[in-house]
Residue, then its C-alpha position, 0 to 999 in steps of 0.5 A: m394470105s388474107g381476106k383480100d386474097r380470098l376476094r381476089w381469088d374468088e373474083i378470078y374464079r367467078d370470071k371463068p365462064e360457066g359452060v366451058p369444059f371442066p379442066t383436065p387433071d395434070p398429066l403428071l398424076f396419070e404417070f405417078t399416082p399409085l393404085v389404091i389398095g384398101e383405104a387411101r387419103a389424098l390432099d389436093l393443096a391449093a386445089g382451085l377448081g379441083q380437077n386433080g382431086l376429082w380425078l384422084a377421087a375417081q381412082c378411089y382416094t378419099v380426097d381433101l380439096i383445100d383452097i382459099s377460094r369458096v367460088a372455086l370450091l363451089r364449082a368443084q362441088a358442082e362437078m362432084g355432083k355431075r360425076g357422082l363423087r362422094n369421097i371428097n371433102l372441101y375446105p375453104v381455108d387460108l393456107d397461111n393459117h391452116d394446120l395440115s396435121g391429122t391423119p396422114y395422107q398417102l398422096v399429096c399433090v400441089f400444082r402451080y402454087l408455092n408457099r415455102d413456109l408449107f414445106p415442113k408441114l407437107r413433109n409431116c402430113i404425108a405417111p411413110g411410104g406416101r408420096i408428093i407430086y409437085e409442079t410449080f413455076n421456076q425462074r424461067y417462068l419470069q422470061i414468059a411472064p416478067d410481071f409475075n411475082p418472083n417470090y412465087v417461083l422456085n430457084p434451081g434445085e430448091l424443090t429437090a433440096h426440100f425433099a433430098d432425104w426422100k426417094i425422088i422418083h421423078h424430077l424435071e427442071a427443063t422448062h418453065v416449071t419444076q416437077l418433083v415426085a418423091i416417096k417419104p421414107 
C-alpha cells in the first residue's frame, strides 16, 4: 500500500455519515474468543472503525488496532471515549511496511482483509496456545461483486493451507466468505 491507499481509505471513512449506529462486532468473535485469564493481548488487523477491537477490549483484552486510515482510527478513538475504554492502542500504519514482531498476541482477528505476504508474520506474532480468527472474501464473492479485485479473494482451501499445522477449530467456505479459527501449537 502507499500514501495513495491511505488517502483512498481516509476518504471512504470520511464519507461514512456521523451519527449512524457504530458497527457491531463480527459474530465469529462471540463464539470463538477465549475468556481472558490474567493479562491477554489482542490484535485487530486492518481494523477499520475498530468495532471488533473495541469489543475485545470490553472483554478485558489489551488491544492493538492497526489500520492504514487515520480517519477510521480517529472515529474508533471517539467511540473508545464514549465507552470508557482505555486498554486500546491505535496504530495508523501501512501493513506492507509494518513489523508485527514484539510481545506475542493471544488473539489476532482479521476481517475482510487479505494480504498474502502477511501470513508468515501473522503466524509468528501469535503466542503458543493463542488463536487466529480470520474471515475474508473467497472466489464466490466475485459472483456478487464482479468488479472486485480478484487478487484480494481467497482460493478454495488457501486459508487452511496457511495454518494446516495448527489446531483448526472452525473452518467454513460455504458462502462468499471463508472463515478460519485456529490455535497455534
